[in-house]
C-alpha positions in Angstrom: -155.4 13.2 -119.1 -158.6 16.0 -119.7 -162.3 14.4 -120.4 -162.0 15.8 -123.7 -162.8 15.2 -127.3 -161.5 17.1 -129.8 -162.6 15.1 -133.1 -163.4 11.7 -133.9 -162.5 10.1 -137.1 -164.4 7.4 -139.1 -162.7 4.7 -141.5 -164.5 4.8 -144.4 -164.1 3.0 -147.5 -164.7 5.7 -150.5 -163.9 9.0 -149.4 -165.7 10.7 -152.4 -169.0 8.9 -151.5 -168.7 9.2 -147.6 -168.2 13.2 -148.5 -171.4 13.3 -150.5 -173.9 11.6 -148.0 -172.6 13.8 -145.4 -172.1 17.1 -147.1 -174.7 16.3 -150.3 -176.8 14.0 -148.5 -177.2 15.2 -144.9 -176.3 18.8 -145.3 -173.1 19.5 -143.1 -170.5 22.0 -144.0 -167.4 21.0 -145.2 -164.4 22.3 -147.1 -164.5 18.6 -149.1 -161.3 16.6 -149.4 -158.4 18.0 -148.5 -154.3 17.5 -147.3 -153.8 15.5 -150.5 -150.9 16.8 -150.7 -149.6 15.6 -147.1 -147.0 12.0 -146.9 -146.1 10.4 -143.9 -142.9 9.3 -144.4 -142.6 6.8 -141.1 -145.9 5.1 -141.9 -146.8 5.8 -145.6 -150.7 7.2 -144.4 -151.7 10.3 -146.5 -153.0 13.4 -145.5 -156.3 12.9 -147.7 -159.1 14.0 -145.2 -162.6 15.1 -144.7 -163.4 17.7 -142.0 -166.4 18.9 -141.1 -167.2 21.4 -137.8 -169.7 20.1 -135.9 -172.1 22.4 -133.3 -170.0 23.3 -130.2 -166.4 22.9 -132.4 -165.7 18.7 -131.8 -164.6 17.8 -135.7 -165.8 15.1 -137.5 -163.1 13.8 -140.1 -163.6 11.0 -142.2 -160.1 9.6 -143.5 -160.2 6.0 -145.9 -159.5 2.7 -143.8 -156.3 1.6 -145.3 -154.7 5.3 -144.1 -155.9 5.2 -140.9 -154.5 1.6 -140.2 -151.6 2.8 -141.8 -151.4 6.1 -139.8 -152.3 4.2 -136.2 -149.5 1.6 -137.3 -152.1 -1.2 -137.2 -153.2 -4.2 -139.6 -156.6 -2.8 -141.1 -159.2 -5.1 -139.3 -162.6 -6.2 -140.0 -165.2 -2.9 -140.2 -168.1 -3.5 -137.1 -171.3 -1.2 -137.3 -172.0 -2.7 -133.5 -168.9 -1.2 -131.7 -170.4 2.3 -131.2 -172.5 4.8 -132.3 -172.8 8.8 -132.5 -175.4 10.8 -131.5 -177.4 13.5 -132.9 -180.3 15.6 -131.2 -183.8 16.5 -132.2 -185.9 18.8 -131.2 -189.1 16.4 -131.1 -190.3 12.9 -131.9 -191.1 15.0 -135.5 -188.0 16.1 -135.9 -186.4 12.3 -135.2 -188.8 10.9 -138.1 -187.8 13.9 -140.5 -184.3 13.4 -139.7 -184.4 9.9 -140.5 -185.9 10.0 -143.6 -183.4 12.7 -144.6 -180.6 10.1 -143.5 -182.5 7.6 -145.6 -182.9 9.7 -148.7 -178.7 10.3 -148.9 -178.5 6.6 -149.1 -178.5 5.5 -145.3 -179.7 2.4 -144.4 -182.4 2.6 -141.1 -181.3 0.5 -138.8 -183.9 0.3 -136.2 -187.4 2.3 -136.1 -187.7 5.1 -134.4 -189.6 4.7 -130.7 -190.7 5.4 -127.5 -187.4 3.3 -125.6 -187.9 2.2 -122.2 -186.5 5.2 -120.9 -188.5 7.5 -121.6 -186.0 8.7 -125.1 -187.5 8.5 -128.7 -184.9 7.8 -131.1 -184.4 5.5 -134.6 -181.1 4.4 -135.8 -178.9 4.8 -139.0 -176.0 3.2 -140.8 -174.1 5.8 -143.2 -172.4 3.9 -146.4 -169.6 2.6 -144.4 -172.0 1.1 -141.6 -171.1 3.5 -139.2 -174.2 3.8 -136.7 -175.9 6.9 -135.8 -179.0 7.4 -133.3 -181.7 10.4 -133.6 -182.8 10.8 -130.9 -185.3 13.3 -128.4 -185.6 13.4 -125.0 -188.8 15.2 -123.9 -187.6 15.7 -120.1 -184.0 17.2 -121.3 -184.5 20.4 -122.5 -181.8 22.5 -124.7 -181.2 19.4 -127.1 
């Protein structure tokens, strides 16, 4: 198996609310909610989804929690924000602070204030409306972020 990820799917409670957060609040481009015409006869899941194409071609998709559970043929479980985080690069300390402020204005909850971490990275965390964690980070020792 190649060490490559093509897309990341986040399970969300309210697709419209999450679309508004990412598209309108964070400014991420998307065609909006698509796939309403699809229905999986085997699992019972429908195909209603939101797709964002990120820099580098990685896709971030939003899928209603109940449909993701059906699609994977698993029982729905409780959401947990501490299972993983997604990292967003910043070019400076000031940009970290600005992006955290933008996320907060969009409706995110700031979970950890931006500060210099002991390993030399300046970062802070926010949670989206469904509790998914994002870390906005600037590494002064790494160029090209």
